[in-house]
N, C-alpha and C positions, 0 to 999 in steps of 0.2 A: 151563493152557487155562482159557477163565473165559465157563460156560453158563447159561444162563436162558432164562426164559419171557417170555413177553410177547402181549399178547393182551389183552382182556374176560376178566373174572374166568371161572371155567368153560371157557372155549372158548382156556386159553392156547395157543400155541406154540411149538415149540424154538429158540432162536437160542444165537449165538455173539457171543466178544466179536476181533474183530480187532485186529491189533495197532494198530492207530490208536483201541482202543478203538470202533468204531464196529460197527453193531450188524448182525447176518449170520442169514438164516431161515435154519435146516437142514427143512425137514418133507418134504422132498424128502430127505433121509437117516436119520429118526428119529422115529416116528409124536409125541415126548414126549420128558422129561430124564425117564425113569425104569425099573425094573424091569432089564431084559438091560443098558440102553445104558449102566448105572453098573458095569455089571460089565468086570476087564480089558482082557477083550478086546474090548466097547463102545465105552470113551473108548480104546482104543489106534485103531480104526476111526475113531473122530473125528479123534484128534490126525494120523491121514494125510491128511486135506481140508487142500485147501489155502483157508483162508478167503478169495482174495480170488475166487475162482472161486463162491464163494455171493453169491445173491441179498443189496446193500442190500435195509434196512428203511426205508423213508420216515418221519420224521415223529418222537412220541414219544410212541409207543403205552406206554398203563400195562405195566409191571415184574409178574411172578405172582411165587407162591416157585418159588424155583430145582429143588425138584425135585419131580415128582408119585408119588402112589403111594405114597406114606412108610406105613407100617405101624405103626409107634411112634416116638416123640415121647416120648427115655427125658430128662429133668433130672438134676442131678445138686446138691443144697444145699449151702450154705455148705463148699466147694472152695477160697475165699480166705480163707487167717485174719484178713487186716483187715476182710473184710467179717463174720465172724465177730464180731466182737469188736462190730464198732461196734450189730451185730443182741442185744449181749449174752449171745449164746454161742461155745461152746469146741468145734472144730477132731472131729472125730468121727474116730476111730479105723477108721472105714469108710465108704465115701462113702452120703453121703445118697441113694440114689434114688425119683425118684417118677416117675408119668406125666402128661401132658399132651393134651388131646382132639388126636389129630387136625384135630379141626374148626378148633382152633383156629386154624389156619392161615393166613397171608394174608400177600398181599405184601409188600415192602417198603416202598411209601409209599403204601400203604391207611389210608384215615382208620382210628385207633383209640377202639375204641367201650368210650364204661365203662359198667360193665352197670345192669343197674335198678338203686338199691337202694345201690349202693356208695359209701365214704365214703374208701376210700385205697387207690384203682387208684395203684400204683407202675410204675416201669419199673429192669430188669434186660440192661444191653450182658452178651453174652454170646459166645462162639466155640463153631458149631455145628461137632459130625463126622458127615457123611455117608454111611453103608458104602457101600461099594461089592463088598465079595465076602460070603453065607457066613459068618458068622463063629460054632462052637458051642465051643468048650473050650478058647482058642487060648490062646497063651504071650504074656507078652510080648513075645518075640523075633519074631509072629509076626503081632502086633497090628496093626501097619503096611501088612499086606499087606491087610488087608478095608478099608481106609481109600479111597473115593473121589475126599474131597476134606474140602472144609471152607467153613464160609461164616458169615454175621453174623446173628445171633438178639435183640433183644430179648423177653425174657420177662415179657412182664407180667404185671404178680400184685398181683391185690385181698387186701388183707392180711387184713382185719376176715377175709374167707372164707376164707381160710389160716389161721388159726390163732384166730380168736375167735371159730368155728364148729362147732367141736366134730367129730374125725372129723382122717383126711390132706390134705398139702396139697392136691393134684389139685383140687380145686375152686376155690381161692382163683386158681390157673393156667387154666385151662380156657374163661373165656369165650371166646366168637365175636371174632376178632384179636386174640387174647392172643399170639400167635405171629408175629409176621411174623419173613419169613425170604430170607434171596439181599442186596444185589439178582442176585450169581452162587454157583454151587457152580464156587469156583476149585478144579481138581484139586490132588492129592499132589505132582506132583510142582512145580509151583510154590509150591510153601509145606516150604522144605527143611524148615522147623523151626517147627514149631507153639507150642512153648513161647516163644517169642523175641516175640511183635506184641504191638503201643501198640491199647490200644483205649478209647474214649470215649463221654460221653453227654454233652447238656445239654439244656435245657429251658429251653424260649421264649429261648432265647442267652447261659446260664448253669451252664454248664463243672461237670454235678453227678460225672458218672465221669472219673478218668481215672489208666487203669493196666495191667499187661501179664499178656499169660498167665506171662507165670515168676513168678508168684505164686501159681500153681496149686497148692495144695498134689496133690491127686494129675492128673496130667498124663496126656494124650491115651493114651497108649500104654497105663498103666495100665489107666483108665477101659473101653480094648474088650478089656483081656482080662480085667477085675472083672467087667463085663456081663453076659459070653459064658458065663459059669460060674452063670448062673442063666435066660439064658434063649439062646436064638439069635438074629442079629440078621442081620436079613434089605436086602439092596438098596436103597436107600431112606431104611431106619430112617432118624434124627436122634435125634445124642444132644448135649444142648446142656449144659458142660463150665461154670456158674455163673459166677458174677458179683464184681467188683473194689468196693470200696467205693465209699456216694457213693450209695445208694436214697434213697429218700423218707424210708422209718420208721428212720434209721440219721441224720438231721439234728436239725438241733436249734432250736427244735419240729419236725415232721414235715409233712414237706410233699408232698401226692400230689396229683396231676395232678385238674386240672378239667380242663370244659367251653371248647374255641375253644386250652389250651395247645398246642406244639409238640417234640414233643422230635424230636432229631438226634440220633445214631452210629455210630460206624464203628471198626472197625477195620483195620487196617494190612494191603495189600494184599488186601481182603479187601467194598470196594467202605463204602457211606453208602447209611442209610434216613432218612427225614426223614414222621413220623406226626404228624395233627391229630388231637386227643383229642374226642369226639363221645360228648353223651351220646347215653344208650339212649335218651330218650324226644323228644328234639331228632330233625330231619332230618343225614342224612349228604350230601347233597348230591351230586354227580348221579357214577356210579360205584362207587354205593354203597355197602353197609357192610364191607364185607371183599373 
């Protein structure tokens, strides 16, 4: 299934894509794509529905983040060896883990806000894992039983805040709109091998990232098991798994986002995103800043 949320910010409704890619309303079935809906039993109940019997949604509404109620937005750093090389670092012996504020979560096509004082706002196309069943001290063998599905994420980063301002990475990763998620939550049964997905990102039509989840250092199964040793993973928690090479800081000379730039990105079978960069002190236009 491809599950999503649509409507104005803060008033999103749950939806599902049918076989023809048309948006169907799930409001009569569930209150949101969150919490118990993401459990195996909740997903099974939605899978048993006939999409053709659900109301069609007219027009082209705003698409929100594909999951609600996210308690933890966990990110993995330097998880592609070629990306580590372009940043002048080495592959870590264990996953680098940091948290992104959940207030950074935005819809896949919402304006991307360049923070006040930013000089190095950067892009990162990433595969997101959505947890469906609580995971605590799980083994790699059992890890995939706890995955509801996958989504596309742009792990937007302010590099000066991240690396030049002392402390940890979180403050360079957590500005409002720095976590566009979606358009869809694609359930795990539709992604037989999450380690074989093509991923790409363009800025103003120029291809900057072109990679594959096949080159991850630490794969999906390992990451779920690994993280569950340090914290319980709850339904709706999101793990952003790292980015391939081609980020702005790795270019020579580096290139960063400015007001009016257009970022488009996608992952095979998980949909695409499009964001227009808006400087913090300039109007975001209709629809708000995220």
